[in-house]
Steps between C-alpha positions, in 0.01 A plus 500: 500500500780734593692422185192553288426831666860606481531407134172671421614815677830489314322451168278797577802714573663394176195551279419836660849643471557808278701292254218248462243776450722659239539166328123447509446839335756421232327169438168679464647749254654214302165320480334821384767543233444144380126563481563827316738333255237240409278780365617574141305826476656628823849412375432690177385800702810486718719478190337809348545697823863392531563605139344839577732542798802399291402735218468789745827417674708448186328746265827673400643162394188375321405817312707537180434876473443801718121510560500881479725536193315637199589419140255666264655331198390165652149593604220242478721214379333155519644222717828371367828344609630848582193621686320195636175685580542775241526874570246765599415835341820656638728216391543359852549125533178350635665189646735717708208713617296192594793362701553828684124532543511191719691710753227762510231235536688320776564822692130592486393155616751485786425851626124441492525161674736633768252781566162328486598169661570635851214752479240243398635246747484737798157636410352154445657346810393790723150496355455127543647474851365816664154479343224739606506856373862463382398216268198689370692821426798331334289267289271779383806694385619185325162459332518857368832426329374166367192668350712660226699320232869518582603671177228766531597577859870506406420745220329727751801496731747560217286786370525660844872428549617551143659260248825324579642168613503589872143626495388192308649278772322702770170485312520124445595446865201703620266283293660156557486453880127410552524134379794444734298637791210270415722192490674592827166562670361164391810321630489694827138406567614136503828555686357706788297204626796263516614360835847651487352849454287442810808385691694813400203715598485336844869579551411870488622592152348817358274490197750668271775268615282201415419649159860584411679201655252215458226587246695679226762221452224242460340707224820524294459179292162612365634851439797362307268306272273803459799720422624267228157481340460877523825583324341440161231757580764747616691454173185553293405811699850644459490425128158663475628817664804495272278450196298808595816705553459519880770253602869501416575795273704491176769407424484239780435160336172387657289231336165681519647821359667299221164352401349848498780628278445218250121502483499736199708253298328184624391391152805601299783457757340243730822416687520840675203425729489121478821407681442724806145363515629144487743581782212621718291191420783254567606660829141530625439135408820399682395667824152348477638149449749549784227624731275204420785261575581669831135494598477126439812438708453745789123485543384148576136607460 
C-alpha cells in the first residue's frame, strides 16, 4: 500500500512538473499541426500567405525594375519575357509594382489587426463578463457599427480624415473591431461559468483581474481564427479605398489604385488591371483557406 501510494505520488509529481506540462503542450501543438497538414486547402492557404510574406520581405530581390521608374517609350507593353506582366500607361513594370504592392497590403493588414484585435477582445470580454448595463451599452455601440457595410463606413471615416495610407488604416480599424467583440463576448459567456473562474473569484481577485488574466487568454484561439478569416475582408476594403483614390496615394504601388489606373484600358490593355486584381483574389483566397484550416484545428466544435 505504501509503495503504491509512494509511486503514485511520485508519478503525480513527475507528470505535473513544468517540463512535463511543456512537453504536453508541444505534443498538443504537434497534433494540431498534423491535423492541419491533412487539410489540403489549409496547406494551400498557408503556402499563399507564406509566399506573400516572402514577396514583401524580398521585394527588392524579386522585382526586376524600380516600381516607380517611368519609361514613356515602353508604355502599355503587353506581357513578355522582358516585362512579365506588361507595363502601365507610364511605362512602369507591372510585375515590380505588384511585388512591391504586397508590402503595402501586408502593412495595412498587420496595422489593422494589431489595432482591432486587442480593442475587440477587451470590449467583448468586458461585456460578456461584467454583464448588466456595461454589456447593454457596449453591445448597442457594436450593433451601430455592424449596421453599416464596412466599406461604406470606412468611406465616411476617410472622407472626414482625408485620403492617405495612414487614414485608410485608421478608417478600416474603426470599422473592423465589432466582429471581434462579438466573438470574444460569446466565448466569455461560456468561460465565466467555469469552475476555475469561480475558484479565482473566491480567492478575492478583482473583476478586471479575472477578465485580463483568465478570460482574455481563453478567448485568444477563437480570435486568432477570426483574425485570419477577416484578413481577406481587410484586404478587399483597403483595395476598395485605393480604387476610389482614398487609400495609398500615387506613386505608391497599391493593388486597388493599380486597378483603378487600368480600368480605362481594360478592353485594349487588359493586363494593366488584371494582374493586380488577380493578386487581390489569390491573397484573399489564401487567407480564407488558412482561416478555415485553423478553425477546424483549433475549434473542436
